[in-house]
mmCIF file of the N, C-alpha and C atoms, coordinates in Angstrom:
data_MODEL
# 
_entry.id   MODEL 
# 
loop_
_atom_site.group_PDB 
_atom_site.id 
_atom_site.type_symbol 
_atom_site.label_atom_id 
_atom_site.label_alt_id 
_atom_site.label_comp_id 
_atom_site.label_asym_id 
_atom_site.label_entity_id 
_atom_site.label_seq_id 
_atom_site.pdbx_PDB_ins_code 
_atom_site.Cartn_x 
_atom_site.Cartn_y 
_atom_site.Cartn_z 
_atom_site.occupancy 
_atom_site.B_iso_or_equiv 
_atom_site.pdbx_formal_charge 
_atom_site.auth_seq_id 
_atom_site.auth_comp_id 
_atom_site.auth_asym_id 
_atom_site.auth_atom_id 
_atom_site.pdbx_PDB_model_num 
ATOM 1   N N  . MET A 1 1  ? -41.886 -84.416 73.104 1.00 0.00 ? 1  MET A N  1 
ATOM 2   C CA . MET A 1 1  ? -42.543 -84.056 74.341 1.00 0.00 ? 1  MET A CA 1 
ATOM 3   C C  . MET A 1 1  ? -44.044 -84.124 74.099 1.00 0.00 ? 1  MET A C  1 
ATOM 4   N N  . ARG A 1 2  ? -44.757 -84.767 75.005 1.00 0.00 ? 2  ARG A N  1 
ATOM 5   C CA . ARG A 1 2  ? -46.206 -84.938 74.857 1.00 0.00 ? 2  ARG A CA 1 
ATOM 6   C C  . ARG A 1 2  ? -46.952 -84.039 75.837 1.00 0.00 ? 2  ARG A C  1 
ATOM 7   N N  . PHE A 1 3  ? -47.998 -83.408 75.325 1.00 0.00 ? 3  PHE A N  1 
ATOM 8   C CA . PHE A 1 3  ? -48.852 -82.534 76.126 1.00 0.00 ? 3  PHE A CA 1 
ATOM 9   C C  . PHE A 1 3  ? -50.287 -83.004 76.039 1.00 0.00 ? 3  PHE A C  1 
ATOM 10  N N  . ARG A 1 4  ? -51.010 -82.797 77.133 1.00 0.00 ? 4  ARG A N  1 
ATOM 11  C CA . ARG A 1 4  ? -52.456 -82.999 77.145 1.00 0.00 ? 4  ARG A CA 1 
ATOM 12  C C  . ARG A 1 4  ? -53.096 -81.642 77.410 1.00 0.00 ? 4  ARG A C  1 
ATOM 13  N N  . VAL A 1 5  ? -54.040 -81.274 76.557 1.00 0.00 ? 5  VAL A N  1 
ATOM 14  C CA . VAL A 1 5  ? -54.768 -80.010 76.697 1.00 0.00 ? 5  VAL A CA 1 
ATOM 15  C C  . VAL A 1 5  ? -56.227 -80.355 76.962 1.00 0.00 ? 5  VAL A C  1 
ATOM 16  N N  . ASP A 1 6  ? -56.744 -79.934 78.101 1.00 0.00 ? 6  ASP A N  1 
ATOM 17  C CA . ASP A 1 6  ? -58.160 -80.114 78.440 1.00 0.00 ? 6  ASP A CA 1 
ATOM 18  C C  . ASP A 1 6  ? -58.865 -78.784 78.230 1.00 0.00 ? 6  ASP A C  1 
ATOM 19  N N  . ILE A 1 7  ? -59.903 -78.798 77.396 1.00 0.00 ? 7  ILE A N  1 
ATOM 20  C CA . ILE A 1 7  ? -60.637 -77.581 77.048 1.00 0.00 ? 7  ILE A CA 1 
ATOM 21  C C  . ILE A 1 7  ? -62.072 -77.733 77.521 1.00 0.00 ? 7  ILE A C  1 
ATOM 22  N N  . ARG A 1 8  ? -62.598 -76.679 78.138 1.00 0.00 ? 8  ARG A N  1 
ATOM 23  C CA . ARG A 1 8  ? -63.967 -76.712 78.642 1.00 0.00 ? 8  ARG A CA 1 
ATOM 24  C C  . ARG A 1 8  ? -64.573 -75.303 78.560 1.00 0.00 ? 8  ARG A C  1 
ATOM 25  N N  . ARG A 1 9  ? -65.896 -75.260 78.607 1.00 0.00 ? 9  ARG A N  1 
ATOM 26  C CA . ARG A 1 9  ? -66.581 -73.957 78.614 1.00 0.00 ? 9  ARG A CA 1 
ATOM 27  C C  . ARG A 1 9  ? -66.244 -73.190 79.875 1.00 0.00 ? 9  ARG A C  1 
ATOM 28  N N  . ARG A 1 10 ? -66.200 -71.893 79.748 1.00 0.00 ? 10 ARG A N  1 
ATOM 29  C CA . ARG A 1 10 ? -65.951 -71.058 80.927 1.00 0.00 ? 10 ARG A CA 1 
ATOM 30  C C  . ARG A 1 10 ? -67.103 -71.187 81.912 1.00 0.00 ? 10 ARG A C  1 
ATOM 31  N N  . GLU A 1 11 ? -66.741 -71.060 83.168 1.00 0.00 ? 11 GLU A N  1 
ATOM 32  C CA . GLU A 1 11 ? -67.729 -71.121 84.249 1.00 0.00 ? 11 GLU A CA 1 
ATOM 33  C C  . GLU A 1 11 ? -68.807 -70.063 84.021 1.00 0.00 ? 11 GLU A C  1 
ATOM 34  N N  . GLY A 1 12 ? -70.051 -70.479 84.159 1.00 0.00 ? 12 GLY A N  1 
ATOM 35  C CA . GLY A 1 12 ? -71.166 -69.544 84.035 1.00 0.00 ? 12 GLY A CA 1 
ATOM 36  C C  . GLY A 1 12 ? -71.759 -69.455 82.639 1.00 0.00 ? 12 GLY A C  1 
ATOM 37  N N  . LEU A 1 13 ? -71.091 -70.048 81.644 1.00 0.00 ? 13 LEU A N  1 
ATOM 38  C CA . LEU A 1 13 ? -71.638 -70.025 80.285 1.00 0.00 ? 13 LEU A CA 1 
ATOM 39  C C  . LEU A 1 13 ? -72.479 -71.275 80.049 1.00 0.00 ? 13 LEU A C  1 
ATOM 40  N N  . SER A 1 14 ? -73.477 -71.132 79.235 1.00 0.00 ? 14 SER A N  1 
ATOM 41  C CA . SER A 1 14 ? -74.368 -72.243 78.921 1.00 0.00 ? 14 SER A CA 1 
ATOM 42  C C  . SER A 1 14 ? -73.605 -73.368 78.223 1.00 0.00 ? 14 SER A C  1 
ATOM 43  N N  . ASP A 1 15 ? -73.936 -74.601 78.592 1.00 0.00 ? 15 ASP A N  1 
ATOM 44  C CA . ASP A 1 15 ? -73.367 -75.794 77.969 1.00 0.00 ? 15 ASP A CA 1 
ATOM 45  C C  . ASP A 1 15 ? -74.542 -76.632 77.468 1.00 0.00 ? 15 ASP A C  1 
ATOM 46  N N  . PRO A 1 16 ? -75.012 -76.363 76.243 1.00 0.00 ? 16 PRO A N  1 
ATOM 47  C CA . PRO A 1 16 ? -76.213 -77.048 75.742 1.00 0.00 ? 16 PRO A CA 1 
ATOM 48  C C  . PRO A 1 16 ? -76.096 -78.573 75.755 1.00 0.00 ? 16 PRO A C  1 
ATOM 49  N N  . GLU A 1 17 ? -74.934 -79.102 75.406 1.00 0.00 ? 17 GLU A N  1 
ATOM 50  C CA . GLU A 1 17 ? -74.757 -80.564 75.435 1.00 0.00 ? 17 GLU A CA 1 
ATOM 51  C C  . GLU A 1 17 ? -74.893 -81.098 76.852 1.00 0.00 ? 17 GLU A C  1 
ATOM 52  N N  . GLY A 1 18 ? -74.324 -80.371 77.797 1.00 0.00 ? 18 GLY A N  1 
ATOM 53  C CA . GLY A 1 18 ? -74.404 -80.780 79.195 1.00 0.00 ? 18 GLY A CA 1 
ATOM 54  C C  . GLY A 1 18 ? -75.836 -80.760 79.710 1.00 0.00 ? 18 GLY A C  1 
ATOM 55  N N  . VAL A 1 19 ? -76.576 -79.715 79.357 1.00 0.00 ? 19 VAL A N  1 
ATOM 56  C CA . VAL A 1 19 ? -77.968 -79.597 79.799 1.00 0.00 ? 19 VAL A CA 1 
ATOM 57  C C  . VAL A 1 19 ? -78.803 -80.745 79.240 1.00 0.00 ? 19 VAL A C  1 
ATOM 58  N N  . THR A 1 20 ? -78.631 -81.031 77.961 1.00 0.00 ? 20 THR A N  1 
ATOM 59  C CA . THR A 1 20 ? -79.389 -82.108 77.321 1.00 0.00 ? 20 THR A CA 1 
ATOM 60  C C  . THR A 1 20 ? -79.031 -83.462 77.925 1.00 0.00 ? 20 THR A C  1 
ATOM 61  N N  . THR A 1 21 ? -77.750 -83.689 78.166 1.00 0.00 ? 21 THR A N  1 
ATOM 62  C CA . THR A 1 21 ? -77.307 -84.961 78.734 1.00 0.00 ? 21 THR A CA 1 
ATOM 63  C C  . THR A 1 21 ? -77.798 -85.117 80.167 1.00 0.00 ? 21 THR A C  1 
ATOM 64  N N  . ARG A 1 22 ? -77.747 -84.044 80.939 1.00 0.00 ? 22 ARG A N  1 
ATOM 65  C CA . ARG A 1 22 ? -78.263 -84.096 82.320 1.00 0.00 ? 22 ARG A CA 1 
ATOM 66  C C  . ARG A 1 22 ? -79.738 -84.480 82.329 1.00 0.00 ? 22 ARG A C  1 
ATOM 67  N N  . ARG A 1 23 ? -80.496 -83.847 81.450 1.00 0.00 ? 23 ARG A N  1 
ATOM 68  C CA . ARG A 1 23 ? -81.931 -84.130 81.372 1.00 0.00 ? 23 ARG A CA 1 
ATOM 69  C C  . ARG A 1 23 ? -82.156 -85.600 80.990 1.00 0.00 ? 23 ARG A C  1 
ATOM 70  N N  . ALA A 1 24 ? -81.396 -86.096 80.016 1.00 0.00 ? 24 ALA A N  1 
ATOM 71  C CA . ALA A 1 24 ? -81.558 -87.489 79.583 1.00 0.00 ? 24 ALA A CA 1 
ATOM 72  C C  . ALA A 1 24 ? -81.189 -88.462 80.703 1.00 0.00 ? 24 ALA A C  1 
ATOM 73  N N  . LEU A 1 25 ? -80.126 -88.188 81.415 1.00 0.00 ? 25 LEU A N  1 
ATOM 74  C CA . LEU A 1 25 ? -79.734 -89.060 82.520 1.00 0.00 ? 25 LEU A CA 1 
ATOM 75  C C  . LEU A 1 25 ? -80.786 -89.080 83.619 1.00 0.00 ? 25 LEU A C  1 
ATOM 76  N N  . ARG A 1 26 ? -81.346 -87.927 83.923 1.00 0.00 ? 26 ARG A N  1 
ATOM 77  C CA . ARG A 1 26 ? -82.399 -87.874 84.946 1.00 0.00 ? 26 ARG A CA 1 
ATOM 78  C C  . ARG A 1 26 ? -83.659 -88.598 84.466 1.00 0.00 ? 26 ARG A C  1 
ATOM 79  N N  . ASP A 1 27 ? -83.952 -88.486 83.154 1.00 0.00 ? 27 ASP A N  1 
ATOM 80  C CA . ASP A 1 27 ? -85.092 -89.222 82.596 1.00 0.00 ? 27 ASP A CA 1 
ATOM 81  C C  . ASP A 1 27 ? -84.892 -90.728 82.701 1.00 0.00 ? 27 ASP A C  1 
ATOM 82  N N  . LEU A 1 28 ? -83.629 -91.163 82.682 1.00 0.00 ? 28 LEU A N  1 
ATOM 83  C CA . LEU A 1 28 ? -83.310 -92.582 82.816 1.00 0.00 ? 28 LEU A CA 1 
ATOM 84  C C  . LEU A 1 28 ? -83.282 -93.041 84.270 1.00 0.00 ? 28 LEU A C  1 
ATOM 85  N N  . GLY A 1 29 ? -83.574 -92.128 85.182 1.00 0.00 ? 29 GLY A N  1 
ATOM 86  C CA . GLY A 1 29 ? -83.653 -92.492 86.587 1.00 0.00 ? 29 GLY A CA 1 
ATOM 87  C C  . GLY A 1 29 ? -82.427 -92.145 87.418 1.00 0.00 ? 29 GLY A C  1 
ATOM 88  N N  . TYR A 1 30 ? -81.455 -91.487 86.826 1.00 0.00 ? 30 TYR A N  1 
ATOM 89  C CA . TYR A 1 30 ? -80.254 -91.080 87.569 1.00 0.00 ? 30 TYR A CA 1 
ATOM 90  C C  . TYR A 1 30 ? -80.477 -89.702 88.175 1.00 0.00 ? 30 TYR A C  1 
ATOM 91  N N  . ASP A 1 31 ? -81.330 -89.657 89.187 1.00 0.00 ? 31 ASP A N  1 
ATOM 92  C CA . ASP A 1 31 ? -81.735 -88.385 89.785 1.00 0.00 ? 31 ASP A CA 1 
ATOM 93  C C  . ASP A 1 31 ? -80.610 -87.684 90.542 1.00 0.00 ? 31 ASP A C  1 
ATOM 94  N N  . ALA A 1 32 ? -79.554 -88.395 90.878 1.00 0.00 ? 32 ALA A N  1 
ATOM 95  C CA . ALA A 1 32 ? -78.444 -87.798 91.623 1.00 0.00 ? 32 ALA A CA 1 
ATOM 96  C C  . ALA A 1 32 ? -77.553 -86.920 90.733 1.00 0.00 ? 32 ALA A C  1 
ATOM 97  N N  . VAL A 1 33 ? -77.735 -86.975 89.405 1.00 0.00 ? 33 VAL A N  1 
ATOM 98  C CA . VAL A 1 33 ? -76.910 -86.161 88.511 1.00 0.00 ? 33 VAL A CA 1 
ATOM 99  C C  . VAL A 1 33 ? -77.340 -84.706 88.650 1.00 0.00 ? 33 VAL A C  1 
ATOM 100 N N  . ALA A 1 34 ? -76.448 -83.903 89.219 1.00 0.00 ? 34 ALA A N  1 
ATOM 101 C CA . ALA A 1 34 ? -76.763 -82.499 89.451 1.00 0.00 ? 34 ALA A CA 1 
ATOM 102 C C  . ALA A 1 34 ? -76.392 -81.629 88.258 1.00 0.00 ? 34 ALA A C  1 
ATOM 103 N N  . ASP A 1 35 ? -75.314 -81.971 87.560 1.00 0.00 ? 35 ASP A N  1 
ATOM 104 C CA . ASP A 1 35 ? -74.861 -81.144 86.449 1.00 0.00 ? 35 ASP A CA 1 
ATOM 105 C C  . ASP A 1 35 ? -73.938 -81.962 85.560 1.00 0.00 ? 35 ASP A C  1 
ATOM 106 N N  . VAL A 1 36 ? -73.896 -81.620 84.297 1.00 0.00 ? 36 VAL A N  1 
ATOM 107 C CA . VAL A 1 36 ? -73.018 -82.277 83.331 1.00 0.00 ? 36 VAL A CA 1 
ATOM 108 C C  . VAL A 1 36 ? -72.345 -81.184 82.507 1.00 0.00 ? 36 VAL A C  1 
ATOM 109 N N  . HIS A 1 37 ? -71.055 -81.336 82.298 1.00 0.00 ? 37 HIS A N  1 
ATOM 110 C CA . HIS A 1 37 ? -70.297 -80.390 81.476 1.00 0.00 ? 37 HIS A CA 1 
ATOM 111 C C  . HIS A 1 37 ? -69.472 -81.155 80.463 1.00 0.00 ? 37 HIS A C  1 
ATOM 112 N N  . PHE A 1 38 ? -69.508 -80.716 79.228 1.00 0.00 ? 38 PHE A N  1 
ATOM 113 C CA . PHE A 1 38 ? -68.728 -81.345 78.180 1.00 0.00 ? 38 PHE A CA 1 
ATOM 114 C C  . PHE A 1 38 ? -67.475 -80.536 77.906 1.00 0.00 ? 38 PHE A C  1 
ATOM 115 N N  . GLY A 1 39 ? -66.458 -81.227 77.472 1.00 0.00 ? 39 GLY A N  1 
ATOM 116 C CA . GLY A 1 39 ? -65.210 -80.604 77.079 1.00 0.00 ? 39 GLY A CA 1 
ATOM 117 C C  . GLY A 1 39 ? -64.525 -81.528 76.091 1.00 0.00 ? 39 GLY A C  1 
ATOM 118 N N  . ARG A 1 40 ? -63.282 -81.234 75.831 1.00 0.00 ? 40 ARG A N  1 
ATOM 119 C CA . ARG A 1 40 ? -62.525 -82.113 74.951 1.00 0.00 ? 40 ARG A CA 1 
ATOM 120 C C  . ARG A 1 40 ? -61.075 -82.147 75.410 1.00 0.00 ? 40 ARG A C  1 
ATOM 121 N N  . THR A 1 41 ? -60.416 -83.223 75.060 1.00 0.00 ? 41 THR A N  1 
ATOM 122 C CA . THR A 1 41 ? -59.019 -83.415 75.402 1.00 0.00 ? 41 THR A CA 1 
ATOM 123 C C  . THR A 1 41 ? -58.237 -83.599 74.110 1.00 0.00 ? 41 THR A C  1 
ATOM 124 N N  . ILE A 1 42 ? -57.133 -82.894 74.001 1.00 0.00 ? 42 ILE A N  1 
ATOM 125 C CA . ILE A 1 42 ? -56.266 -82.971 72.826 1.00 0.00 ? 42 ILE A CA 1 
ATOM 126 C C  . ILE A 1 42 ? -54.882 -83.376 73.297 1.00 0.00 ? 42 ILE A C  1 
ATOM 127 N N  . TYR A 1 43 ? -54.291 -84.350 72.624 1.00 0.00 ? 43 TYR A N  1 
ATOM 128 C CA . TYR A 1 43 ? -52.912 -84.748 72.899 1.00 0.00 ? 43 TYR A CA 1 
ATOM 129 C C  . TYR A 1 43 ? -52.026 -84.233 71.771 1.00 0.00 ? 43 TYR A C  1 
ATOM 130 N N  . LEU A 1 44 ? -50.946 -83.583 72.147 1.00 0.00 ? 44 LEU A N  1 
ATOM 131 C CA . LEU A 1 44 ? -49.998 -83.052 71.168 1.00 0.00 ? 44 LEU A CA 1 
ATOM 132 C C  . LEU A 1 44 ? -48.623 -83.642 71.435 1.00 0.00 ? 44 LEU A C  1 
ATOM 133 N N  . ASP A 1 45 ? -48.006 -84.178 70.414 1.00 0.00 ? 45 ASP A N  1 
ATOM 134 C CA . ASP A 1 45 ? -46.618 -84.622 70.492 1.00 0.00 ? 45 ASP A CA 1 
ATOM 135 C C  . ASP A 1 45 ? -45.781 -83.613 69.718 1.00 0.00 ? 45 ASP A C  1 
ATOM 136 N N  . LEU A 1 46 ? -44.854 -82.968 70.417 1.00 0.00 ? 46 LEU A N  1 
ATOM 137 C CA . LEU A 1 46 ? -44.022 -81.938 69.792 1.00 0.00 ? 46 LEU A CA 1 
ATOM 138 C C  . LEU A 1 46 ? -42.578 -82.406 69.698 1.00 0.00 ? 46 LEU A C  1 
ATOM 139 N N  . ASP A 1 47 ? -41.956 -82.085 68.583 1.00 0.00 ? 47 ASP A N  1 
ATOM 140 C CA . ASP A 1 47 ? -40.536 -82.358 68.405 1.00 0.00 ? 47 ASP A CA 1 
ATOM 141 C C  . ASP A 1 47 ? -39.748 -81.149 68.903 1.00 0.00 ? 47 ASP A C  1 
ATOM 142 N N  . LEU A 1 48 ? -39.716 -80.988 70.213 1.00 0.00 ? 48 LEU A N  1 
ATOM 143 C CA . LEU A 1 48 ? -39.009 -79.861 70.820 1.00 0.00 ? 48 LEU A CA 1 
ATOM 144 C C  . LEU A 1 48 ? -38.004 -80.376 71.823 1.00 0.00 ? 48 LEU A C  1 
ATOM 145 N N  . ASP A 1 49 ? -37.073 -79.537 72.155 1.00 0.00 ? 49 ASP A N  1 
ATOM 146 C CA . ASP A 1 49 ? -36.041 -79.881 73.124 1.00 0.00 ? 49 ASP A CA 1 
ATOM 147 C C  . ASP A 1 49 ? -36.675 -80.086 74.493 1.00 0.00 ? 49 ASP A C  1 
ATOM 148 N N  . ALA A 1 50 ? -36.555 -81.294 75.021 1.00 0.00 ? 50 ALA A N  1 
ATOM 149 C CA . ALA A 1 50 ? -37.149 -81.627 76.316 1.00 0.00 ? 50 ALA A CA 1 
ATOM 150 C C  . ALA A 1 50 ? -36.481 -80.895 77.470 1.00 0.00 ? 50 ALA A C  1 
ATOM 151 N N  . ASP A 1 51 ? -35.360 -80.228 77.198 1.00 0.00 ? 51 ASP A N  1 
ATOM 152 C CA . ASP A 1 51 ? -34.662 -79.503 78.251 1.00 0.00 ? 51 ASP A CA 1 
ATOM 153 C C  . ASP A 1 51 ? -35.322 -78.170 78.588 1.00 0.00 ? 51 ASP A C  1 
ATOM 154 N N  . ASP A 1 52 ? -36.274 -77.742 77.764 1.00 0.00 ? 52 ASP A N  1 
ATOM 155 C CA . ASP A 1 52 ? -36.936 -76.462 78.014 1.00 0.00 ? 52 ASP A CA 1 
ATOM 156 C C  . ASP A 1 52 ? -38.457 -76.636 77.994 1.00 0.00 ? 52 ASP A C  1 
ATOM 157 N N  . PRO A 1 53 ? -38.994 -77.326 79.006 1.00 0.00 ? 53 PRO A N  1 
ATOM 158 C CA . PRO A 1 53 ? -40.448 -77.563 79.017 1.00 0.00 ? 53 PRO A CA 1 
ATOM 159 C C  . PRO A 1 53 ? -41.262 -76.279 79.149 1.00 0.00 ? 53 PRO A C  1 
ATOM 160 N N  . ASP A 1 54 ? -40.704 -75.240 79.752 1.00 0.00 ? 54 ASP A N  1 
ATOM 161 C CA . ASP A 1 54 ? -41.444 -73.979 79.877 1.00 0.00 ? 54 ASP A CA 1 
ATOM 162 C C  . ASP A 1 54 ? -41.688 -73.343 78.511 1.00 0.00 ? 54 ASP A C  1 
ATOM 163 N N  . ALA A 1 55 ? -40.677 -73.366 77.658 1.00 0.00 ? 55 ALA A N  1 
ATOM 164 C CA . ALA A 1 55 ? -40.838 -72.807 76.310 1.00 0.00 ? 55 ALA A CA 1 
ATOM 165 C C  . ALA A 1 55 ? -41.828 -73.634 75.500 1.00 0.00 ? 55 ALA A C  1 
ATOM 166 N N  . ALA A 1 56 ? -41.760 -74.960 75.642 1.00 0.00 ? 56 ALA A N  1 
ATOM 167 C CA . ALA A 1 56 ? -42.689 -75.829 74.927 1.00 0.00 ? 56 ALA A CA 1 
ATOM 168 C C  . ALA A 1 56 ? -44.118 -75.589 75.413 1.00 0.00 ? 56 ALA A C  1 
ATOM 169 N N  . THR A 1 57 ? -44.286 -75.441 76.721 1.00 0.00 ? 57 THR A N  1 
ATOM 170 C CA . THR A 1 57 ? -45.620 -75.175 77.271 1.00 0.00 ? 57 THR A CA 1 
ATOM 171 C C  . THR A 1 57 ? -46.143 -73.836 76.771 1.00 0.00 ? 57 THR A C  1 
ATOM 172 N N  . ALA A 1 58 ? -45.280 -72.848 76.660 1.00 0.00 ? 58 ALA A N  1 
ATOM 173 C CA . ALA A 1 58 ? -45.685 -71.548 76.129 1.00 0.00 ? 58 ALA A CA 1 
ATOM 174 C C  . ALA A 1 58 ? -46.137 -71.680 74.674 1.00 0.00 ? 58 ALA A C  1 
ATOM 175 N N  . ASP A 1 59 ? -45.454 -72.515 73.898 1.00 0.00 ? 59 ASP A N  1 
ATOM 176 C CA . ASP A 1 59 ? -45.872 -72.748 72.513 1.00 0.00 ? 59 ASP A CA 1 
ATOM 177 C C  . ASP A 1 59 ? -47.255 -73.392 72.459 1.00 0.00 ? 59 ASP A C  1 
ATOM 178 N N  . VAL A 1 60 ? -47.502 -74.354 73.340 1.00 0.00 ? 60 VAL A N  1 
ATOM 179 C CA . VAL A 1 60 ? -48.805 -75.021 73.368 1.00 0.00 ? 60 VAL A CA 1 
ATOM 180 C C  . VAL A 1 60 ? -49.893 -74.023 73.788 1.00 0.00 ? 60 VAL A C  1 
ATOM 181 N N  . ALA A 1 61 ? -49.592 -73.167 74.745 1.00 0.00 ? 61 ALA A N  1 
ATOM 182 C CA . ALA A 1 61 ? -50.568 -72.145 75.162 1.00 0.00 ? 61 ALA A CA 1 
ATOM 183 C C  . ALA A 1 61 ? -50.890 -71.214 73.992 1.00 0.00 ? 61 ALA A C  1 
ATOM 184 N N  . GLU A 1 62 ? -49.895 -70.868 73.219 1.00 0.00 ? 62 GLU A N  1 
ATOM 185 C CA . GLU A 1 62 ? -50.138 -70.025 72.041 1.00 0.00 ? 62 GLU A CA 1 
ATOM 186 C C  . GLU A 1 62 ? -51.013 -70.749 71.027 1.00 0.00 ? 62 GLU A C  1 
ATOM 187 N N  . MET A 1 63 ? -50.774 -72.051 70.843 1.00 0.00 ? 63 MET A N  1 
ATOM 188 C CA . MET A 1 63 ? -51.614 -72.851 69.947 1.00 0.00 ? 63 MET A CA 1 
ATOM 189 C C  . MET A 1 63 ? -53.067 -72.829 70.417 1.00 0.00 ? 63 MET A C  1 
ATOM 190 N N  . CYS A 1 64 ? -53.261 -72.924 71.722 1.00 0.00 ? 64 CYS A N  1 
ATOM 191 C CA . CYS A 1 64 ? -54.617 -72.888 72.282 1.00 0.00 ? 64 CYS A CA 1 
ATOM 192 C C  . CYS A 1 64 ? -55.284 -71.552 72.008 1.00 0.00 ? 64 CYS A C  1 
ATOM 193 N N  . GLU A 1 65 ? -54.562 -70.482 72.235 1.00 0.00 ? 65 GLU A N  1 
ATOM 194 C CA . GLU A 1 65 ? -55.118 -69.144 72.037 1.00 0.00 ? 65 GLU A CA 1 
ATOM 195 C C  . GLU A 1 65 ? -55.438 -68.859 70.569 1.00 0.00 ? 65 GLU A C  1 
ATOM 196 N N  . ARG A 1 66 ? -54.639 -69.424 69.674 1.00 0.00 ? 66 ARG A N  1 
ATOM 197 C CA . ARG A 1 66 ? -54.789 -69.103 68.257 1.00 0.00 ? 66 ARG A CA 1 
ATOM 198 C C  . ARG A 1 66 ? -55.701 -70.064 67.497 1.00 0.00 ? 66 ARG A C  1 
ATOM 199 N N  . LEU A 1 67 ? -55.827 -71.327 67.977 1.00 0.00 ? 67 LEU A N  1 
ATOM 200 C CA . LEU A 1 67 ? -56.577 -72.287 67.182 1.00 0.00 ? 67 LEU A CA 1 
ATOM 201 C C  . LEU A 1 67 ? -57.362 -73.317 67.992 1.00 0.00 ? 67 LEU A C  1 
ATOM 202 N N  . LEU A 1 68 ? -56.739 -73.934 68.962 1.00 0.00 ? 68 LEU A N  1 
ATOM 203 C CA . LEU A 1 68 ? -57.336 -75.105 69.603 1.00 0.00 ? 68 LEU A CA 1 
ATOM 204 C C  . LEU A 1 68 ? -58.538 -74.781 70.482 1.00 0.00 ? 68 LEU A C  1 
ATOM 205 N N  . ALA A 1 69 ? -58.522 -73.644 71.137 1.00 0.00 ? 69 ALA A N  1 
ATOM 206 C CA . ALA A 1 69 ? -59.626 -73.245 72.019 1.00 0.00 ? 69 ALA A CA 1 
ATOM 207 C C  . ALA A 1 69 ? -60.183 -71.908 71.551 1.00 0.00 ? 69 ALA A C  1 
ATOM 208 N N  . ASN A 1 70 ? -61.401 -71.640 71.953 1.00 0.00 ? 70 ASN A N  1 
ATOM 209 C CA . ASN A 1 70 ? -61.985 -70.322 71.718 1.00 0.00 ? 70 ASN A CA 1 
ATOM 210 C C  . ASN A 1 70 ? -61.832 -69.552 73.026 1.00 0.00 ? 70 ASN A C  1 
ATOM 211 N N  . PRO A 1 71 ? -60.828 -68.681 73.127 1.00 0.00 ? 71 PRO A N  1 
ATOM 212 C CA . PRO A 1 71 ? -60.551 -68.027 74.401 1.00 0.00 ? 71 PRO A CA 1 
ATOM 213 C C  . PRO A 1 71 ? -61.670 -67.115 74.907 1.00 0.00 ? 71 PRO A C  1 
ATOM 214 N N  . VAL A 1 72 ? -62.647 -66.830 74.082 1.00 0.00 ? 72 VAL A N  1 
ATOM 215 C CA . VAL A 1 72 ? -63.769 -66.000 74.521 1.00 0.00 ? 72 VAL A CA 1 
ATOM 216 C C  . VAL A 1 72 ? -64.710 -66.803 75.409 1.00 0.00 ? 72 VAL A C  1 
ATOM 217 N N  . ILE A 1 73 ? -64.902 -68.092 75.077 1.00 0.00 ? 73 ILE A N  1 
ATOM 218 C CA . ILE A 1 73 ? -65.884 -68.892 75.810 1.00 0.00 ? 73 ILE A CA 1 
ATOM 219 C C  . ILE A 1 73 ? -65.295 -70.145 76.459 1.00 0.00 ? 73 ILE A C  1 
ATOM 220 N N  . GLU A 1 74 ? -63.989 -70.398 76.251 1.00 0.00 ? 74 GLU A N  1 
ATOM 221 C CA . GLU A 1 74 ? -63.413 -71.630 76.777 1.00 0.00 ? 74 GLU A CA 1 
ATOM 222 C C  . GLU A 1 74 ? -62.158 -71.360 77.599 1.00 0.00 ? 74 GLU A C  1 
ATOM 223 N N  . ASP A 1 75 ? -61.957 -72.206 78.588 1.00 0.00 ? 75 ASP A N  1 
ATOM 224 C CA . ASP A 1 75 ? -60.725 -72.236 79.364 1.00 0.00 ? 75 ASP A CA 1 
ATOM 225 C C  . ASP A 1 75 ? -59.995 -73.526 79.023 1.00 0.00 ? 75 ASP A C  1 
ATOM 226 N N  . TYR A 1 76 ? -58.715 -73.550 79.295 1.00 0.00 ? 76 TYR A N  1 
ATOM 227 C CA . TYR A 1 76 ? -57.952 -74.767 79.022 1.00 0.00 ? 76 TYR A CA 1 
ATOM 228 C C  . TYR A 1 76 ? -56.859 -74.952 80.046 1.00 0.00 ? 76 TYR A C  1 
ATOM 229 N N  . ASP A 1 77 ? -56.470 -76.204 80.235 1.00 0.00 ? 77 ASP A N  1 
ATOM 230 C CA . ASP A 1 77 ? -55.351 -76.574 81.090 1.00 0.00 ? 77 ASP A CA 1 
ATOM 231 C C  . ASP A 1 77 ? -54.359 -77.350 80.235 1.00 0.00 ? 77 ASP A C  1 
ATOM 232 N N  . ILE A 1 78 ? -53.087 -77.109 80.473 1.00 0.00 ? 78 ILE A N  1 
ATOM 233 C CA . ILE A 1 78 ? -52.030 -77.793 79.737 1.00 0.00 ? 78 ILE A CA 1 
ATOM 234 C C  . ILE A 1 78 ? -51.203 -78.601 80.719 1.00 0.00 ? 78 ILE A C  1 
ATOM 235 N N  . GLU A 1 79 ? -50.950 -79.849 80.333 1.00 0.00 ? 79 GLU A N  1 
ATOM 236 C CA . GLU A 1 79 ? -50.150 -80.730 81.205 1.00 0.00 ? 79 GLU A CA 1 
ATOM 237 C C  . GLU A 1 79 ? -49.143 -81.488 80.357 1.00 0.00 ? 79 GLU A C  1 
ATOM 238 N N  . VAL A 1 80 ? -47.905 -81.553 80.828 1.00 0.00 ? 80 VAL A N  1 
ATOM 239 C CA . VAL A 1 80 ? -46.905 -82.389 80.181 1.00 0.00 ? 80 VAL A CA 1 
ATOM 240 C C  . VAL A 1 80 ? -47.152 -83.812 80.648 1.00 0.00 ? 80 VAL A C  1 
ATOM 241 N N  . VAL A 1 81 ? -47.250 -84.753 79.711 1.00 0.00 ? 81 VAL A N  1 
ATOM 242 C CA . VAL A 1 81 ? -47.494 -86.148 80.065 1.00 0.00 ? 81 VAL A CA 1 
ATOM 243 C C  . VAL A 1 81 ? -46.370 -87.022 79.516 1.00 0.00 ? 81 VAL A C  1 
ATOM 244 N N  . GLY A 1 82 ? -46.175 -88.143 80.172 1.00 0.00 ? 82 GLY A N  1 
ATOM 245 C CA . GLY A 1 82 ? -45.171 -89.099 79.706 1.00 0.00 ? 82 GLY A CA 1 
ATOM 246 C C  . GLY A 1 82 ? -43.756 -88.732 80.065 1.00 0.00 ? 82 GLY A C  1 
# 
């Protein structure tokens, strides 16, 4: 079973990479760029029973809480793909 995890900074927290990239894009003449936010995407392939996607999704959420994301400053979305 394949999962996609999208991780991003929580709303309202500073995103230094986004701020720097926004400034650079505007310096290049892209004045319409209002905001930039960086995140990351992780793909996980699990050898789990495909008959219980809820349990597999719960395992992936636990992985996010324990290692993949920083739950203090990041939010994440989990999606079953494929």
